[in-house]
VEXDO-611701 format. One record per residue: residue in three letters; x, y, z of N, C-alpha, C in turn; residue number from 1. Coordinates in steps of 0.001 Angstrom, whole numbers, plus 524288, in hexadecimal, padded with zeros to 5 digits. Example, Ala and Ser with C-alpha at 12.3 -4.5 7.8 and 13.67 -1.06 7.14 Angstrom:
<recs>
+---------+-------+-------+-------+-------+-------+-------+-------+-------+-------+-----+
| residuo |    nx |    ny |    nz |   cax |   cay |   caz |    cx |    cy |    cz | num |
+---------+-------+-------+-------+-------+-------+-------+-------+-------+-------+-----+
|     ala | 83386 | 7E9C6 | 81E78 | 8300C | 7EE6C | 81E78 | 83390 | 7F31C | 81E78 |   1 |
|     ser | 83232 | 7F736 | 81BA8 | 83566 | 7FBDC | 81BE4 | 83264 | 8001E | 81EBE |   2 |
+---------+-------+-------+-------+-------+-------+-------+-------+-------+-------+-----+
</recs>
This chain:
<recs>
+---------+-------+-------+-------+-------+-------+-------+-------+-------+-------+-----+
| residuo |    nx |    ny |    nz |   cax |   cay |   caz |    cx |    cy |    cz | num |
+---------+-------+-------+-------+-------+-------+-------+-------+-------+-------+-----+
|     met | 6B3D7 | D907F | 70C8B | 6B422 | D8DAC | 707B4 | 6B7CF | D9071 | 703EE |   1 |
|     gln | 6B7C9 | D95AB | 703FB | 6BB3F | D989B | 7007D | 6C0E9 | D97D4 | 70218 |   2 |
|     asn | 6C1E4 | D976A | 70720 | 6C741 | D9693 | 708F4 | 6C951 | D9147 | 70716 |   3 |
|     ala | 6C5FD | D8D66 | 70740 | 6C797 | D8833 | 70582 | 6C8DC | D884A | 6FFB3 |   4 |
|     thr | 6C5DF | D8B35 | 6FCA0 | 6C6CF | D8B95 | 6F708 | 6CBF6 | D8E65 | 6F606 |   5 |
|     lys | 6CD02 | D928E | 6F8F0 | 6D1E4 | D956D | 6F849 | 6D694 | D91F4 | 6F98F |   6 |
|     ile | 6D613 | D8EDD | 6FDB8 | 6DA63 | D8B65 | 6FF42 | 6DB49 | D8747 | 6FB0A |   7 |
|     ala | 6D71F | D851C | 6F8E8 | 6D7A2 | D8120 | 6F4D5 | 6DA1E | D8365 | 6EFF3 |   8 |
|     val | 6D8A0 | D8829 | 6EE7B | 6DACF | D8AA6 | 6E9D2 | 6E08D | D8BCE | 6EAAA |   9 |
|     arg | 6E1F4 | D8DE5 | 6EF57 | 6E771 | D8F11 | 6F06C | 6EAC9 | D8A20 | 6F054 |  10 |
|     ser | 6E8D6 | D85E8 | 6F2E7 | 6EBFC | D8122 | 6F312 | 6EC71 | D7EB5 | 6EDAB |  11 |
|     ser | 6E84E | D7EDC | 6EA93 | 6E8B7 | D7CA6 | 6E552 | 6EC52 | D7FFA | 6E1F2 |  12 |
|     phe | 6EC51 | D8546 | 6E2AC | 6EFE1 | D88A8 | 6DFC2 | 6F583 | D876F | 6E12C |  13 |
|     arg | 6F68F | D8693 | 6E63C | 6FBDC | D8536 | 6E7F0 | 6FD95 | D7FF5 | 6E59A |  14 |
|     gln | 6FA0A | D7C50 | 6E571 | 6FB54 | D7734 | 6E335 | 6FCA2 | D77B8 | 6DD69 |  15 |
|     trp | 6F9A0 | D7AC9 | 6DA8F | 6FAAE | D7B9C | 6D4FE | 6FFFD | D7E42 | 6D432 |  16 |
|     arg | 7011B | D821B | 6D76A | 70610 | D84D5 | 6D6ED | 70A9F | D8121 | 6D7FF |  17 |
|     asn | 70A3A | D7DD9 | 6DC1C | 70E5B | D7A0A | 6DD51 | 70EE5 | D7606 | 6D8FA |  18 |
|     leu | 70A7D | D7442 | 6D6D7 | 70AA8 | D7081 | 6D28E | 70D46 | D72F2 | 6CDC7 |  19 |
|     his | 70C01 | D77BA | 6CC8D | 70E4B | D7A67 | 6C808 | 71434 | D7AFA | 6C8B8 |  20 |
|     lys | 715E0 | D7C5D | 6CD81 | 71B77 | D7CF0 | 6CE80 | 71E4A | D77B8 | 6CDD0 |  21 |
|     ser | 71C06 | D7370 | 6CFDA | 71EA9 | D6E67 | 6CF7D | 71EBE | D6C64 | 6C9E0 |  22 |
|     val | 71AAA | D6D4C | 6C6CE | 71A93 | D6B96 | 6C152 | 71E90 | D6EA0 | 6BE2F |  23 |
|     ser | 71EDC | D73A0 | 6BF02 | 722A0 | D76BC | 6BC06 | 72831 | D753F | 6BD87 |  24 |
|     ala | 72917 | D7402 | 6C274 | 72E49 | D7251 | 6C416 | 72F99 | D6D0A | 6C1AF |  25 |
|     leu | 72BD0 | D698E | 6C15B | 72C99 | D6472 | 6BEF9 | 72DC3 | D64F1 | 6B92F |  26 |
|     gln | 72B03 | D6851 | 6B67F | 72BE7 | D690E | 6B0E5 | 73157 | D6B3F | 6AFDE |  27 |
|     ser | 7331C | D6EB4 | 6B322 | 73847 | D70F2 | 6B24C | 73C8A | D6CDC | 6B32A |  28 |
|     thr | 73BE5 | D6938 | 6B6E6 | 73FD8 | D6524 | 6B7BE | 73F9F | D6108 | 6B377 |  29 |
|     glu | 73B13 | D6002 | 6B139 | 73A9B | D5C2A | 6AD01 | 73D5E | D5E00 | 6A819 |  30 |
|     thr | 73CBB | D62CE | 6A6F4 | 73F29 | D64CD | 6A22E | 7450F | D64CF | 6A2B7 |  31 |
|     gln | 746F5 | D6560 | 6A76C | 74C8F | D6548 | 6A832 | 74E99 | D5FAE | 6A87A |  32 |
|     ala | 74B87 | D5BEF | 6AAA7 | 74D6E | D569F | 6AB90 | 74DBB | D537D | 6A67D |  33 |
|     ala | 74967 | D5299 | 6A3D4 | 7496C | D4F70 | 69F0D | 744B7 | D50E8 | 69BCA |  34 |
|     pro | 74587 | D51A4 | 696CC | 7410A | D52CC | 69375 | 73D96 | D4DF4 | 692ED |  35 |
|     ile | 738A0 | D4EC2 | 691F8 | 734D9 | D4A85 | 6918B | 7360D | D4707 | 68CE4 |  36 |
|     asp | 7385A | D490B | 688D9 | 7397E | D45F8 | 6842D | 73D66 | D419D | 68546 |  37 |
|     met | 740AF | D4231 | 6892A | 744BD | D3E5B | 68A34 | 742BA | D39BE | 68D72 |  38 |
|     leu | 73E16 | D3A1F | 68FC2 | 73BE8 | D35DE | 692DF | 73A2E | D3170 | 68F4F |  39 |
|     glu | 73B25 | D2C9B | 6910B | 739B4 | D280B | 68DF5 | 734AC | D25C7 | 69025 |  40 |
|     ile | 730D8 | D24FF | 68CE0 | 72BD2 | D22E5 | 68E7E | 72C15 | D1CEF | 68E16 |  41 |
|     pro | 72AB2 | D1A26 | 6923C | 72AF1 | D1472 | 69201 | 726BF | D124E | 68E52 |  42 |
|     pro | 727E2 | D0DE0 | 68BBF | 72402 | D0B9E | 68832 | 71F6C | D095C | 68B49 |  43 |
|     pro | 71AE6 | D08D7 | 688D3 | 71668 | D0683 | 68B88 | 7178C | D00D8 | 68D0E |  44 |
|     ser | 714AD | CFEEF | 690E7 | 715A4 | CF9A2 | 692DD | 7141B | CF576 | 68EEE |  45 |
|     thr | 710DC | CF6BC | 68B1E | 70F3A | CF2DE | 6873A | 71367 | CF1F2 | 6831A |  46 |
|     ile | 7170B | CF588 | 6828E | 71B32 | CF50E | 67EA9 | 72018 | CF321 | 6816F |  47 |
|     asp | 722E8 | CEF71 | 67EE1 | 727B8 | CED67 | 6812B | 72BBA | CF1C0 | 68198 |  48 |
|     lys | 72E95 | CF1A3 | 685EB | 732A6 | CF586 | 686B6 | 7371D | CF46F | 682E7 |  49 |
|     pro | 739A6 | CF863 | 6810C | 73E1F | CF777 | 67DA4 | 74283 | CF4E5 | 680C3 |  50 |
|     val | 74525 | CF124 | 67E44 | 7493F | CEE37 | 680D9 | 74E7B | CF033 | 67EEB |  51 |
|     ser | 7523A | CF05D | 6827C | 75766 | CF232 | 680F7 | 759D1 | CEE4D | 67D19 |  52 |
|     pro | 75D3B | CF026 | 679B7 | 75F9A | CECAD | 675D6 | 762AF | CE82F | 67848 |  53 |
|     lys | 7650D | CE916 | 67CCE | 76806 | CE504 | 67F6B | 76478 | CE080 | 68114 |  54 |
|     ile | 76000 | CE1C9 | 6836B | 75C37 | CDDE2 | 6851F | 759F1 | CDB11 | 68067 |  55 |
|     asp | 758C6 | CDE05 | 67C4C | 75696 | CDBB7 | 67797 | 75A52 | CD7B7 | 6753D |  56 |
|     lys | 75F64 | CD8EA | 6753F | 76356 | CD559 | 67330 | 76387 | CD05E | 67673 |  57 |
|     leu | 76360 | CD0DD | 67BB2 | 76371 | CCC4C | 67F25 | 75EB3 | CC8CF | 67E3A |  58 |
|     val | 75A27 | CCB3B | 67D9F | 75559 | CC83E | 67CD0 | 755AB | CC519 | 677C7 |  59 |
|     thr | 75786 | CC768 | 673A0 | 757EC | CC489 | 66EAF | 75BE0 | CC01B | 66F17 |  60 |
|     glu | 7603C | CC0F4 | 671C4 | 76425 | CBCD1 | 67246 | 76224 | CB854 | 675A4 |  61 |
|     ile | 75F6C | CB985 | 679ED | 75D67 | CB56C | 67D56 | 75913 | CB264 | 67A9A |  62 |
|     ser | 755DB | CB502 | 677A2 | 75195 | CB24B | 674F9 | 75390 | CAE98 | 670BC |  63 |
|     gln | 75862 | CAF30 | 66EF6 | 75A8E | CABC9 | 66AF3 | 75D75 | CA718 | 66D49 |  64 |
|     leu | 75DCA | CA6B9 | 67274 | 76075 | CA258 | 67501 | 75D12 | C9D71 | 674DF |  65 |
|     asn | 75FB1 | C98CB | 674B0 | 75CB6 | C93ED | 6751F | 75C31 | C9289 | 67AE3 |  66 |
|     leu | 75985 | C8E3A | 67C1E | 7585A | C8CE6 | 6818F | 75D43 | C8BD3 | 684C5 |  67 |
|     ile | 7610E | C894A | 68283 | 765DC | C8820 | 68572 | 768B1 | C8D2B | 686CF |  68 |
|     glu | 768F2 | C90C4 | 68323 | 76B89 | C95C2 | 68419 | 7688B | C98F7 | 68828 |  69 |
|     val | 76355 | C9896 | 6880E | 7602A | C9B59 | 68BF0 | 76142 | C991C | 6915E |  70 |
|     ser | 761CC | C93F7 | 691BF | 762FB | C917B | 696B9 | 76854 | C933D | 698BD |  71 |
|     glu | 76C2C | C9370 | 6953C | 77163 | C953B | 696CE | 77141 | C9AEE | 69887 |  72 |
|     leu | 76E4C | C9E28 | 695AE | 76DC9 | CA3AD | 6971E | 76B4A | CA430 | 69C82 |  73 |
|     ser | 76735 | CA11D | 69D78 | 76486 | CA148 | 6A27C | 7682E | C9FC4 | 6A6EF |  74 |
|     thr | 76B38 | C9B9B | 6A619 | 76EE8 | C99E0 | 6AA21 | 77303 | C9E0A | 6AB2A |  75 |
|     ala | 77513 | CA06D | 6A6FA | 77910 | CA46F | 6A79D | 776E8 | CA934 | 6AA77 |  76 |
|     leu | 7721F | CAABD | 6A941 | 76FBF | CAF3A | 6ABED | 76EBB | CAE0B | 6B1AD |  77 |
|     lys | 76D18 | CA942 | 6B2D1 | 76C2B | CA7CE | 6B84D | 77138 | CA81E | 6BB6E |  78 |
|     lys | 77585 | CA649 | 6B909 | 77A88 | CA685 | 6BBCA | 77C4F | CAC21 | 6BC86 |  79 |
|     arg | 77BF1 | CAF37 | 6B863 | 77DCE | CB494 | 6B88A | 77AA6 | CB7E8 | 6BC4D |  80 |
|     leu | 77573 | CB724 | 6BC5C | 7720A | CBA6F | 6BF8E | 770A8 | CB7FB | 6C4D2 |  81 |
|     asn | 772E2 | CB364 | 6C5F9 | 771D7 | CB099 | 6CAE7 | 76C05 | CAFA0 | 6CBBB |  82 |
|     leu | 7695F | CAD99 | 6C7C6 | 763CE | CAC6D | 6C818 | 7630E | CA6C5 | 6C9C6 |  83 |
|     pro | 75EDB | CA591 | 6CCAF | 75DE6 | CA029 | 6CE56 | 75C16 | C9CD5 | 6C9BC |  84 |
|     asp | 75C93 | C97B4 | 6CA48 | 75AE5 | C941E | 6C62E | 7550D | C9322 | 6C63B |  85 |
|     ala | 7523B | C955F | 6C9E9 | 74C99 | C9486 | 6CA46 | 749FD | C969A | 6C55F |  86 |
|     pro | 74633 | C93A2 | 6C357 | 7438B | C9575 | 6BE9F | 74029 | C9A34 | 6BFCF |  87 |
|     ile | 7400B | C9DC5 | 6BC35 | 73CDB | CA273 | 6BCBE | 7386D | CA207 | 6B8DB |  88 |
|     phe | 733B0 | CA1E4 | 6BAD6 | 72F20 | CA13F | 6B781 | 72CBE | CA685 | 6B63C |  89 |
|     pro | 72A52 | CA6FC | 6B1C0 | 727A8 | CABE4 | 6B084 | 7230C | CACBE | 6B42D |  90 |
|     ala | 72131 | CB189 | 6B458 | 71D0A | CB2F7 | 6B804 | 7182A | CAFA0 | 6B748 |  91 |
|     gly | 716CD | CAE46 | 6B281 | 71226 | CAB2E | 6B172 | 71304 | CA56C | 6B260 |  92 |
|     gly | 717E6 | CA3A7 | 6B27F | 7190B | C9E20 | 6B31D | 71877 | C9B52 | 6ADF0 |  93 |
|     phe | 719B9 | C9661 | 6ADE3 | 71936 | C9339 | 6A932 | 7141B | C903D | 6A966 |  94 |
|     ala | 711F3 | C8F1F | 6A4E1 | 70D39 | C8BFC | 6A49C | 70EC4 | C8655 | 6A592 |  95 |
|     ala | 70C65 | C83D4 | 6A954 | 70DB8 | C7E78 | 6AAB1 | 70A85 | C7AB9 | 6A761 |  96 |
|     ala | 70CBD | C7632 | 6A669 | 709EC | C722D | 6A38F | 705A0 | C7011 | 6A710 |  97 |
|     ala | 7017C | C6E22 | 6A4A8 | 6FD22 | C6C02 | 6A7AF | 6FEF0 | C6716 | 6AA80 |  98 |
|     pro | 6FDEC | C66AC | 6AF97 | 6FFB0 | C621B | 6B27B | 6FCA6 | C5D3B | 6B0DD |  99 |
|     ser | 6FF56 | C58D1 | 6B0FC | 6FCC5 | C53E9 | 6AFA6 | 6F944 | C523C | 6B422 | 100 |
|     glu | 6F633 | C4E29 | 6B341 | 6F29C | C4C54 | 6B74C | 6F59B | C4A54 | 6BC0F | 101 |
|     glu | 6FA1A | C47CF | 6BB1A | 6FD33 | C45D6 | 6BF6F | 6FF20 | C4A59 | 6C2D5 | 102 |
|     asp | 700F2 | C4E92 | 6C04C | 702C5 | C531A | 6C338 | 6FE62 | C5590 | 6C65F | 103 |
|     gln | 6F9BC | C55B0 | 6C40B | 6F54D | C57FF | 6C6D0 | 6F3E3 | C54BF | 6CB94 | 104 |
|     glu | 6F42F | C4F8F | 6CB17 | 6F2EF | C4C3D | 6CF8C | 6F6E8 | C4CFA | 6D3DF | 105 |
|     ile | 6FBDE | C4D87 | 6D267 | 6FFFA | C4E3B | 6D648 | 6FFA0 | C53A7 | 6D8B6 | 106 |
|     ala | 6FED2 | C579A | 6D56F | 6FEE7 | C5CF7 | 6D74D | 6F9EB | C5E83 | 6DA29 | 107 |
|     ala | 6F595 | C5BE1 | 6D914 | 6F0A5 | C5D57 | 6DB88 | 6F0F1 | C5C4C | 6E15C | 108 |
|     pro | 6EFA0 | C6037 | 6E47E | 6EFDB | C5F6A | 6EA1C | 6EBAD | C5B83 | 6EBD5 | 109 |
|     val | 6ED22 | C581B | 6EF4B | 6E982 | C5432 | 6F143 | 6E65A | C56B8 | 6F5A4 | 110 |
|     lys | 6E141 | C569E | 6F506 | 6DDE4 | C58D6 | 6F90D | 6DD40 | C54E1 | 6FD6D | 111 |
|     val | 6DE78 | C568D | 70217 | 6DE0F | C5338 | 706A4 | 6D90B | C54B1 | 7097C | 112 |
|     gln | 6D5D2 | C50C6 | 70A57 | 6D0ED | C51C1 | 70D0C | 6D206 | C524A | 712DB | 113 |
|     thr | 6D02B | C568A | 7151D | 6D127 | C5786 | 71AA8 | 6CC3A | C5719 | 71DF8 | 114 |
|     ala | 6C7AC | C5775 | 71B95 | 6C2C6 | C571A | 71E77 | 6BFB5 | C5267 | 71C72 | 115 |
|     phe | 6BDD6 | C4F35 | 72014 | 6BB1A | C4A66 | 71EAC | 6B5AA | C4A5A | 72105 | 116 |
|     thr | 6B231 | C4780 | 71E72 | 6ACDC | C46E8 | 72048 | 6ABF4 | C412C | 72198 | 117 |
|     val | 6A9E8 | C402B | 72636 | 6A8B9 | C3ADA | 727E8 | 6A2DF | C3A07 | 72727 | 118 |
|     lys | 6A183 | C35D1 | 7243F | 69C10 | C34DB | 722E8 | 69A92 | C2F47 | 72475 | 119 |
|     leu | 69649 | C2EC8 | 72745 | 69435 | C29AA | 728AF | 690FF | C27B3 | 72416 | 120 |
|     met | 692C7 | C2373 | 721AF | 69028 | C2171 | 71D05 | 68BC6 | C1D99 | 71E73 | 121 |
|     lys | 68D0C | C19DE | 721D4 | 6892E | C160C | 723A7 | 68B1D | C13D3 | 728CE | 122 |
|     phe | 68806 | C1039 | 72B09 | 68980 | C0E0A | 73021 | 6877D | C087A | 73089 | 123 |
|     asp | 689BD | C05A8 | 7343B | 68825 | C004F | 73550 | 6836B | C0087 | 738F0 | 124 |
|     glu | 67F19 | BFE0C | 73751 | 67A3F | BFE34 | 73A64 | 67AFA | BFBD3 | 73FD2 | 125 |
|     lys | 67E6D | BF7FD | 7404C | 67F3F | BF567 | 74554 | 681DA | BF90C | 74943 | 126 |
|     gln | 684DB | BFCCA | 7475B | 687B2 | C0053 | 74AE8 | 68570 | C05DD | 74AC8 | 127 |
|     lys | 6808B | C0663 | 7495A | 67E06 | C0B7B | 748D8 | 67E08 | C0E85 | 74DF7 | 128 |
|     val | 67CDC | C0BF4 | 7523B | 67C8B | C0E94 | 75753 | 681E1 | C10A8 | 758EF | 129 |
|     ala | 685F4 | C0D88 | 75832 | 68B41 | C0F38 | 75993 | 68CE3 | C13E0 | 7562B | 130 |
|     leu | 68B59 | C13A9 | 7512D | 68CAA | C17F8 | 74D9B | 689E0 | C1CFC | 74F34 | 131 |
|     ile | 684FE | C1C8E | 750C4 | 68207 | C212E | 7527D | 6849B | C239A | 75748 | 132 |
|     lys | 68630 | C205F | 75B10 | 688CC | C2261 | 75FBD | 68E01 | C24FE | 75E5C | 133 |
|     glu | 690EF | C228A | 75AC7 | 695F9 | C24C9 | 75934 | 69534 | C2A06 | 75664 | 134 |
|     met | 6913B | C2A5D | 75315 | 69029 | C2F43 | 75041 | 68E95 | C338A | 7541D | 135 |
|     lys | 68BA0 | C321B | 75827 | 68A1A | C35F2 | 75C2F | 68EF6 | C3810 | 75EE8 | 136 |
|     asn | 692C4 | C349D | 75FF7 | 69789 | C364B | 7629D | 69B23 | C397B | 75F06 | 137 |
|     leu | 69B58 | C3808 | 75A17 | 69EEC | C3AA2 | 75677 | 69D08 | C4006 | 754B5 | 138 |
|     met | 697FC | C4098 | 7540B | 695DE | C458D | 7520A | 693C1 | C48C5 | 75690 | 139 |
|     glu | 695D4 | C4D65 | 75728 | 6946A | C50C7 | 75B87 | 68EC5 | C52B3 | 75B0B | 140 |
|     gly | 68C23 | C52FA | 75F7D | 686E5 | C552F | 75FAA | 682B5 | C5196 | 75D7A | 141 |
|     met | 683E1 | C4C8F | 75CD9 | 68009 | C48F4 | 75A9A | 67E20 | C4548 | 75EE8 | 142 |
|     asn | 678F9 | C44BC | 75F3E | 676CB | C4105 | 7630C | 675C6 | C3BCA | 7605A | 143 |
|     leu | 673D5 | C37FB | 76343 | 67304 | C32B9 | 7611A | 66F14 | C32B2 | 75C9D | 144 |
|     val | 66AE0 | C35B0 | 75D12 | 666E2 | C35CF | 758F5 | 6693B | C3811 | 753EF | 145 |
|     gln | 66C2E | C3C45 | 75477 | 66E9B | C3E9E | 74FE0 | 672B4 | C3AED | 74D81 | 146 |
|     ala | 675AD | C383F | 750D1 | 67999 | C3490 | 74EEB | 676FA | C3016 | 74C00 | 147 |
|     lys | 6727D | C2E1B | 74E0A | 66F9E | C29DC | 74B6C | 66DC7 | C2BAB | 74611 | 148 |
|     lys | 66B83 | C305C | 745C0 | 669AD | C326A | 740B5 | 66E3D | C332F | 73CF4 | 149 |
|     phe | 672A1 | C34E5 | 73EFF | 67739 | C35C2 | 73BB3 | 67932 | C309F | 73966 | 150 |
|     val | 679A8 | C2C99 | 73CAB | 67B98 | C2785 | 73ADD | 677DB | C2533 | 736DE | 151 |
|     glu | 672D6 | C2599 | 737D3 | 66EF9 | C235D | 7343A | 66EA7 | C265F | 72F17 | 152 |
|     ser | 6708D | C2B32 | 72EFE | 67057 | C2E49 | 72A25 | 67537 | C2D91 | 726C4 | 153 |
|     ala | 67865 | C2980 | 727F0 | 67D3C | C288E | 724F6 | 67BDE | C27C7 | 71F2D | 154 |
|     pro | 67EEC | C29AD | 71B94 | 683F8 | C2C46 | 71C15 | 68361 | C31F5 | 71DDF | 155 |
|     ala | 686B3 | C337A | 7219F | 6868C | C38BB | 723D2 | 68C11 | C3A5B | 72568 | 156 |
|     val | 68D21 | C3F6F | 72524 | 69242 | C4183 | 72689 | 692A6 | C41DC | 72C76 | 157 |
|     val | 69696 | C3F35 | 72E8C | 69772 | C3F4E | 73439 | 69A1E | C446B | 735AF | 158 |
|     lys | 69EAE | C4578 | 7334E | 6A182 | C4A61 | 7342F | 6A444 | C4BE0 | 72F29 | 159 |
|     ala | 6A4EB | C50F1 | 72E64 | 6A77F | C52F0 | 729B1 | 6AC1D | C565B | 72B3A | 160 |
|     asp | 6AF9E | C5741 | 7278B | 6B43A | C5AA1 | 72827 | 6B7AE | C58E2 | 72CB6 | 161 |
|     leu | 6B8FE | C53EA | 72CB4 | 6BC67 | C51C5 | 730BF | 6C1D0 | C50B5 | 72E86 | 162 |
|     pro | 6C5E4 | C5121 | 731BB | 6CB0E | C4F7A | 72FFA | 6CB20 | C4988 | 72F42 | 163 |
|     lys | 6CEE4 | C47A3 | 72C53 | 6CF33 | C4217 | 72AF1 | 6CF65 | C3E93 | 72FCE | 164 |
|     asp | 6D28F | C3FF0 | 733A2 | 6D311 | C3C8D | 73836 | 6CDFF | C3C43 | 73B61 | 165 |
|     glu | 6CB3D | C40A6 | 73BE3 | 6C643 | C4097 | 73EBE | 6C22A | C3D81 | 73BC6 | 166 |
|     ala | 6C222 | C3DFF | 7369B | 6BE67 | C3B0C | 7336C | 6BF66 | C3536 | 733EE | 167 |
|     asp | 6C454 | C3397 | 7340A | 6C5A2 | C2E0E | 734A6 | 6C3FB | C2C03 | 73A03 | 168 |
|     lys | 6C4D9 | C2F26 | 73E20 | 6C348 | C2D86 | 74360 | 6BD5A | C2CE2 | 743BE | 169 |
|     leu | 6BA83 | C3091 | 7416E | 6B4D1 | C3054 | 74176 | 6B2EB | C2B93 | 73E74 | 170 |
|     lys | 6B56C | C2A73 | 73A20 | 6B3F9 | C25E8 | 736F5 | 6B4C6 | C20E3 | 73A11 | 171 |
|     glu | 6B93A | C2057 | 73CB3 | 6BA4B | C1BA9 | 73FD8 | 6B63F | C1AFA | 74429 | 172 |
|     ala | 6B4F1 | C1F40 | 746D2 | 6B13C | C1EF3 | 74B22 | 6ABD7 | C1D32 | 74944 | 173 |
|     ile | 6AA1F | C1F23 | 744C9 | 6A4E6 | C1DC5 | 742D9 | 6A4DD | C1846 | 7408F | 174 |
|     glu | 6A920 | C16C3 | 73DFF | 6A950 | C117F | 73BBA | 6A984 | C0D49 | 73FF3 | 175 |
|     lys | 6AB9C | C0E7B | 74496 | 6ABC4 | C0ABB | 748E0 | 6A63F | C0936 | 74AA0 | 176 |
|     val | 6A293 | C0CE0 | 74A10 | 69D39 | C0BD7 | 74BD5 | 69990 | C0AA1 | 74740 | 177 |
|     gly | 69BC4 | C0928 | 742C5 | 69882 | C072F | 73E7D | 696F6 | C0B11 | 73A45 | 178 |
|     gly | 6993F | C0FAD | 73A1A | 697FC | C1368 | 735FE | 69BC6 | C12EC | 73167 | 179 |
|     val | 699D1 | C13FE | 72CB9 | 69D25 | C1403 | 7280F | 69E04 | C19BC | 726B0 | 180 |
|     ile | 6A2F8 | C1B44 | 726AA | 6A471 | C20CC | 72606 | 6A738 | C21AF | 720E5 | 181 |
|     glu | 6A640 | C2638 | 71EA3 | 6A90E | C27E5 | 719F1 | 6AB77 | C2D36 | 71B2F | 182 |
|     ile | 6B08B | C2DCB | 71A00 | 6B347 | C32CD | 71AD6 | 6B441 | C3533 | 7157D | 183 |
|     ser | 6B28B | C39F0 | 714DC | 6B381 | C3CA9 | 70FD7 | 6B586 | C4219 | 710C8 | 184 |
+---------+-------+-------+-------+-------+-------+-------+-------+-------+-------+-----+
</recs>
């Protein structure tokens, strides 16, 4: 344990000596390079930076121009600096006027229904047996007793989440045997 302490003291002493040498060398080069009084401290970010007199003169002259002169200046600068005619918007953009109702109707995306539900609303009593047989064939895993109970419990959902073409085919098949179908 004493050896470890001796090693730590020696290494820390060497570090202090090296640090002292480098600081003293730095101080000697600073005094030769530039005195601290000659360094310029930048102004805080909350205070506007001082503007050169040339820039200040340009700003006052441009601010006194009318709109036509500003347009001519803009065109001349675009030609001189080879800038594109594309408008350059500020980072925040411009506040847009509120759209009218017609614009909202045009701009509003039209929601297209992709999933349909086929619902048996009612049926013709004369064709009840044919409808029960058709429902047994159309709906998987259903026997005749279940199909009879299903038809008699109308209005009932036959199938849900179907594409439009499948819903239309199912509707045609059920209407052929006397069922009244609603697709929603």
